[in-house]
Legacy VTK file of the C-alpha trace (Angstrom):
# vtk DataFile Version 3.0
C-alpha trace
ASCII
DATASET POLYDATA
POINTS 448 float
75.666 91.773 120.250
79.590 91.547 118.669
81.917 93.923 120.311
82.387 97.448 119.146
86.183 98.036 117.362
86.023 99.928 114.868
85.866 103.707 115.694
86.613 107.090 113.404
90.120 104.459 111.452
90.527 101.759 111.619
91.199 99.968 114.976
93.137 101.465 117.153
94.300 101.584 121.587
97.817 101.313 123.743
99.042 98.930 122.430
99.538 95.005 123.653
96.138 96.596 125.386
92.752 95.158 124.005
92.083 95.238 121.304
95.908 96.552 120.337
96.474 92.901 120.933
98.336 89.676 119.261
95.314 87.485 120.043
92.890 90.932 118.246
95.097 91.234 115.603
94.727 87.372 114.629
91.181 87.389 115.224
90.753 89.772 112.749
93.817 89.047 110.106
91.064 86.101 110.110
87.845 87.463 110.332
88.756 90.107 107.160
90.730 87.175 105.583
87.232 84.812 105.457
84.846 88.220 104.253
86.665 89.183 101.178
87.579 85.422 100.647
83.894 84.342 100.248
84.629 82.463 96.904
86.675 80.072 98.401
88.783 80.989 95.882
92.913 80.745 96.275
93.698 83.178 94.546
92.695 86.037 96.589
95.826 88.823 98.289
96.089 91.150 100.598
98.567 93.930 100.926
99.652 94.626 104.436
101.723 98.453 104.846
102.605 99.520 108.402
104.993 102.896 110.286
107.530 102.821 112.415
106.546 101.591 115.685
107.753 98.593 118.044
104.638 97.024 118.297
104.259 96.803 113.947
106.039 93.901 114.019
103.579 92.026 116.624
100.363 93.017 114.513
102.023 92.267 111.436
102.493 88.922 112.016
99.445 88.427 113.807
97.766 89.458 111.442
99.969 87.688 108.279
98.942 84.539 110.110
95.076 85.585 110.634
94.898 85.769 107.330
96.926 83.209 105.450
94.794 80.609 108.552
91.818 81.331 105.852
93.013 81.525 102.257
95.109 84.610 102.102
97.670 85.456 99.906
99.795 88.754 102.113
102.011 90.976 100.528
104.378 92.980 102.767
105.132 96.321 101.719
106.942 96.874 104.798
106.842 100.703 106.328
104.526 102.776 103.847
102.393 105.650 103.785
98.461 104.883 104.457
97.241 105.803 101.343
100.498 104.416 99.694
98.656 101.381 100.807
95.379 102.565 99.832
96.897 103.058 96.020
98.305 99.833 96.014
95.606 98.049 97.267
94.253 98.882 93.804
97.150 99.048 91.808
98.143 95.623 92.661
94.660 94.382 91.564
94.392 92.844 96.081
91.135 92.695 97.517
92.344 94.136 100.589
94.207 96.914 102.228
95.756 97.011 105.584
97.756 99.736 107.043
99.309 98.977 110.468
99.277 102.530 111.853
98.234 104.817 114.789
98.721 107.791 112.820
99.145 111.320 114.340
100.009 109.366 117.937
102.576 108.119 120.602
104.597 105.162 120.026
103.101 103.220 122.325
99.678 103.495 120.623
98.335 101.342 117.608
96.229 100.873 114.786
94.482 98.788 111.710
93.400 100.425 109.152
90.812 98.233 105.942
91.430 99.464 102.953
89.334 97.557 100.129
89.827 96.540 96.539
88.656 99.963 94.610
91.372 101.522 98.001
88.329 103.304 99.932
88.800 102.831 102.942
85.656 100.423 104.309
81.820 101.169 104.329
80.523 101.266 107.936
78.728 98.150 107.337
81.569 96.202 106.229
83.207 97.008 109.728
79.740 95.673 111.373
80.287 92.796 109.061
83.997 91.931 110.126
83.433 93.002 113.800
80.657 90.236 113.664
82.569 87.617 112.305
85.709 87.518 115.170
82.515 87.723 117.735
81.124 84.441 115.867
84.514 82.595 114.384
85.352 81.965 111.175
85.955 78.432 109.211
89.553 77.588 108.753
90.619 77.404 105.543
91.552 73.301 104.581
95.381 72.733 104.903
95.790 72.292 101.693
94.414 76.640 100.465
96.357 78.126 103.460
97.199 80.977 102.000
101.563 82.923 101.469
102.881 85.666 102.288
106.164 87.005 100.717
108.032 90.194 101.112
107.460 92.907 98.019
110.354 95.334 98.626
109.967 97.747 95.575
106.099 98.640 97.286
107.735 102.332 98.064
109.351 102.172 94.675
105.472 102.362 92.954
104.309 105.279 95.026
107.397 107.383 94.556
107.161 106.320 90.257
102.899 107.586 91.473
103.259 110.356 93.189
105.714 112.848 91.009
102.575 112.247 88.434
100.509 113.791 90.340
103.270 116.632 90.315
102.969 119.144 86.879
104.853 117.243 84.036
106.338 120.785 82.451
107.780 121.003 86.075
110.478 120.630 87.811
111.617 121.547 91.936
115.288 123.481 90.329
116.258 125.655 92.905
114.032 125.678 95.781
115.563 124.736 99.651
112.097 122.278 101.004
112.809 121.429 103.918
111.253 117.905 104.536
109.728 116.377 107.719
108.818 112.512 108.186
107.535 112.270 111.713
110.336 109.307 112.110
107.206 107.458 110.365
106.109 105.722 107.374
107.644 108.458 104.690
110.567 108.852 106.096
112.501 107.177 102.811
109.670 107.641 100.094
109.004 111.621 100.446
112.824 113.005 100.488
113.044 110.215 97.251
110.282 112.020 96.092
110.916 115.518 96.193
115.189 115.090 96.202
114.083 113.189 92.209
111.399 116.371 91.453
115.426 118.483 91.781
114.188 119.872 95.406
116.844 120.399 97.933
116.129 118.611 99.935
116.487 119.013 103.945
115.722 116.342 106.154
113.580 115.869 109.560
112.210 113.388 111.977
113.948 110.042 108.954
116.101 108.166 111.850
112.482 106.077 113.018
114.003 103.849 116.236
110.445 102.156 116.804
109.869 104.506 119.370
110.523 108.243 118.457
107.537 108.440 115.778
105.814 111.463 116.281
107.650 112.486 119.559
109.095 116.149 118.593
108.507 116.750 114.816
105.941 115.912 112.398
102.686 117.715 112.004
101.745 117.462 115.312
104.730 119.258 116.863
106.488 121.834 113.979
108.409 123.520 115.974
111.888 121.028 114.741
110.697 121.717 111.417
110.785 125.726 112.115
113.632 125.522 113.165
115.155 123.586 110.504
113.165 125.983 107.984
114.928 129.032 109.367
118.347 128.086 110.350
118.753 126.660 106.663
117.117 129.873 105.206
114.457 127.241 103.232
111.935 128.537 100.722
109.538 126.436 102.977
108.835 123.282 105.031
106.169 120.422 104.364
105.451 118.208 107.935
103.858 115.033 107.824
101.617 112.658 110.518
103.409 109.280 111.416
101.552 107.621 108.109
102.337 110.652 106.367
98.322 110.854 105.784
98.143 114.734 106.988
100.254 117.770 106.457
100.953 120.809 107.395
102.974 123.794 105.584
105.476 125.940 107.434
106.478 129.763 104.885
109.657 131.254 105.063
109.606 132.796 107.712
108.880 130.244 110.121
104.629 130.580 110.543
102.450 127.399 109.848
100.036 126.797 107.478
96.681 124.510 109.043
94.539 122.126 106.697
92.456 124.518 106.671
94.242 127.081 104.504
95.822 125.016 102.445
92.573 123.157 101.171
91.333 127.246 100.850
94.597 128.095 98.109
94.040 124.483 96.863
89.706 125.190 96.225
90.463 128.859 94.495
93.040 126.887 92.584
91.536 124.370 91.064
87.849 127.184 90.519
90.449 128.616 88.613
90.717 125.969 86.920
87.890 124.864 86.337
88.587 121.808 87.703
86.633 122.078 91.045
84.031 119.635 91.303
80.191 120.569 92.607
81.422 124.564 92.674
82.043 122.972 96.684
85.194 121.677 99.187
84.676 118.829 101.866
85.516 119.945 105.052
84.423 118.172 108.992
82.522 120.748 111.954
86.141 121.625 113.034
87.076 123.688 109.993
87.500 127.662 111.171
84.534 129.624 110.220
87.256 131.808 108.238
87.185 129.159 105.218
83.708 129.051 104.930
83.543 132.826 104.992
85.890 132.626 102.632
84.750 130.417 100.020
81.451 132.114 99.708
83.567 135.210 99.527
84.424 133.139 95.430
81.038 131.744 94.935
82.170 128.622 96.445
80.114 126.253 99.445
82.174 124.406 102.492
79.783 120.511 103.037
80.495 120.370 106.390
81.546 116.147 107.177
81.465 114.675 111.194
85.372 114.797 112.172
87.277 112.103 110.809
88.635 112.102 106.611
86.398 109.089 105.827
83.164 110.513 106.093
84.826 113.510 103.967
85.804 110.619 101.198
82.307 108.884 101.423
80.654 112.840 100.903
82.696 113.464 98.853
81.774 110.471 96.521
77.940 110.790 97.450
78.139 114.213 95.864
80.855 113.972 93.101
83.123 116.701 94.955
87.186 116.371 94.153
88.489 118.216 96.768
88.050 118.154 100.934
90.185 117.549 104.138
90.310 118.463 107.358
91.759 121.468 109.722
94.131 119.234 111.109
96.098 118.646 107.451
94.228 115.893 105.975
93.797 117.140 102.694
91.673 114.992 100.003
92.070 114.846 96.072
90.206 111.657 95.014
91.400 113.135 91.393
95.300 111.295 92.539
94.354 109.584 95.606
91.176 107.879 97.662
92.381 109.254 100.917
93.972 111.678 102.682
98.141 112.279 101.554
100.135 114.280 102.932
103.257 113.967 100.787
100.458 114.919 97.149
98.971 117.940 99.358
102.626 119.784 99.853
103.876 118.968 96.227
100.456 120.739 95.261
101.413 123.561 97.765
105.060 122.667 95.570
103.876 123.405 92.512
101.490 126.277 93.154
104.829 127.700 94.273
106.440 127.371 91.041
103.282 128.277 88.909
102.561 131.119 90.929
106.710 132.407 91.403
104.910 133.852 94.765
106.618 133.149 97.630
105.681 130.050 100.251
104.125 132.801 102.604
101.838 134.887 99.817
99.895 131.805 99.433
99.591 129.907 102.552
96.973 132.313 104.404
94.805 132.527 102.465
92.247 133.825 104.877
91.983 135.696 108.284
90.848 133.154 110.738
87.934 133.607 113.641
89.164 132.948 117.151
89.242 129.226 117.773
90.231 127.508 120.946
90.323 123.918 121.499
90.925 121.993 124.792
91.373 118.323 125.489
89.930 117.126 128.422
91.204 113.171 129.242
88.785 110.390 130.971
88.740 107.219 131.832
87.677 103.970 131.078
84.222 103.000 131.400
82.768 107.616 131.794
80.384 109.406 130.240
81.268 113.355 130.869
79.219 113.738 128.409
76.143 111.732 130.247
76.775 114.184 133.338
74.134 116.308 134.501
76.151 119.565 134.978
78.258 119.104 132.274
75.186 119.765 129.856
73.845 122.108 131.768
77.159 123.538 131.361
76.989 122.842 128.210
74.009 124.524 127.539
74.013 127.708 128.741
77.835 128.335 126.910
75.422 127.434 123.527
72.787 130.238 124.602
75.545 132.257 124.990
77.485 131.759 122.469
74.093 132.520 120.316
74.873 134.707 117.391
78.382 135.119 118.246
80.484 132.577 117.222
79.796 128.375 117.651
80.360 125.538 120.053
80.992 121.627 119.425
81.929 119.567 122.243
82.408 115.697 121.809
84.489 112.197 121.739
87.366 111.966 120.182
86.986 109.156 118.042
90.863 107.560 118.558
92.011 108.531 122.077
90.166 109.006 124.822
89.020 112.480 124.944
86.140 114.989 125.516
87.065 117.300 122.604
86.309 121.061 123.844
85.961 123.596 120.673
84.413 127.576 120.488
84.549 129.976 117.358
84.453 133.578 118.724
85.650 136.986 117.507
85.664 137.969 120.691
88.959 136.046 122.209
88.280 136.939 125.974
84.978 135.468 126.028
86.087 132.238 123.942
88.504 131.218 126.551
86.165 132.390 128.694
83.548 129.913 128.074
86.016 127.045 126.665
87.563 127.163 129.804
83.786 126.716 131.932
83.211 123.840 130.316
86.471 122.353 130.893
86.361 122.902 134.409
83.100 120.525 134.872
83.899 117.960 132.182
87.437 117.284 134.267
84.640 117.669 138.026
82.871 114.717 135.805
86.447 112.624 135.505
87.488 113.369 138.449
LINES 1 449
448 0 1 2 3 4 5 6 7 8 9 10 11 12 13 14 15 16 17 18 19 20 21 22 23 24 25 26 27 28 29 30 31 32 33 34 35 36 37 38 39 40 41 42 43 44 45 46 47 48 49 50 51 52 53 54 55 56 57 58 59 60 61 62 63 64 65 66 67 68 69 70 71 72 73 74 75 76 77 78 79 80 81 82 83 84 85 86 87 88 89 90 91 92 93 94 95 96 97 98 99 100 101 102 103 104 105 106 107 108 109 110 111 112 113 114 115 116 117 118 119 120 121 122 123 124 125 126 127 128 129 130 131 132 133 134 135 136 137 138 139 140 141 142 143 144 145 146 147 148 149 150 151 152 153 154 155 156 157 158 159 160 161 162 163 164 165 166 167 168 169 170 171 172 173 174 175 176 177 178 179 180 181 182 183 184 185 186 187 188 189 190 191 192 193 194 195 196 197 198 199 200 201 202 203 204 205 206 207 208 209 210 211 212 213 214 215 216 217 218 219 220 221 222 223 224 225 226 227 228 229 230 231 232 233 234 235 236 237 238 239 240 241 242 243 244 245 246 247 248 249 250 251 252 253 254 255 256 257 258 259 260 261 262 263 264 265 266 267 268 269 270 271 272 273 274 275 276 277 278 279 280 281 282 283 284 285 286 287 288 289 290 291 292 293 294 295 296 297 298 299 300 301 302 303 304 305 306 307 308 309 310 311 312 313 314 315 316 317 318 319 320 321 322 323 324 325 326 327 328 329 330 331 332 333 334 335 336 337 338 339 340 341 342 343 344 345 346 347 348 349 350 351 352 353 354 355 356 357 358 359 360 361 362 363 364 365 366 367 368 369 370 371 372 373 374 375 376 377 378 379 380 381 382 383 384 385 386 387 388 389 390 391 392 393 394 395 396 397 398 399 400 401 402 403 404 405 406 407 408 409 410 411 412 413 414 415 416 417 418 419 420 421 422 423 424 425 426 427 428 429 430 431 432 433 434 435 436 437 438 439 440 441 442 443 444 445 446 447
């Protein structure tokens, strides 16, 4: 049986450790190349983007070698956001798109995400086929059919021009002072350029990547630097992206942070008012706050929940014909414009709401009252299965019983890191803390 390589968002792990080694990237490239060049013709192409991690150079070269060895022609985009890869895969008529990134993780991690020719992430079935081919090995191209590789310098500019078209053509950002935090990541040039070209006064944060500072004390997972910049500069709003720019958090002029749930609530309401919310529903994951569900219900809208992972959100959106979805973590998916979560796109839509309504960011970021929610993570080691521990299972069962009629409990393994995530919601915050802490303590015991 082939090794399971793909998680909820591609293949991910510690750089230079299995499976994030040059050797595995070479094999993945060859397998993906053979999978998409099954007809043996030489006119197939793949676009590769990356974020700013030090290990990106290593993986980019290894993937290129694997792909060209099976006859694929490789177009190297350099540092661009993940959504740019999805967009350019489709617009450049490529057979495959690859993004080298571990998203919001520390620089020591990296990952490889695959996009199909339609710009959407690959299905579970396609990933399973590639895993099988990695395990079995692939037939290499004849010497005369080896692929070529070249740099595409204008990839970022193509994405900037596209992203500007998602902002209302009859509006500009003149007079708005905007802090943009690029997390020293993939959007460090594209995001400030787009905002400036639309007329904003741009204050840049996290735009000096050095290979090791991606997501370090900046970006959507650590908004403190951007909050300080908003307050220090008297900015109207702050937009915080993560390392590959597929997530966003919004900071209002008072320094208050709005997560993906609040942004989705705003967008759902605006879409519905314009008659543009297809299916009368927003698609989000089981992590989204109960307050969001109550807010939507009050407007006669539905919340469709999925497993955690923006790929599952997109799958449900495509199945049900919905056009708005996302995650509390800041993935916002608007399939009228894009094939995956796009933090800059969501940020521009928020700015459009400010311009069109004349309201301050603080008037738009707190759309609903959240139900108290607490999330704690417990790290485990390779080979451990703490959720199978009998005492852990007993504590979880007892906690679920205690929360019946009061709230909800969600326990799961992270799909991108070796973490057990313990999340609960309950109006009684004291009881909420007791429930979560009780479970965390038992999981920690099982991992000791």
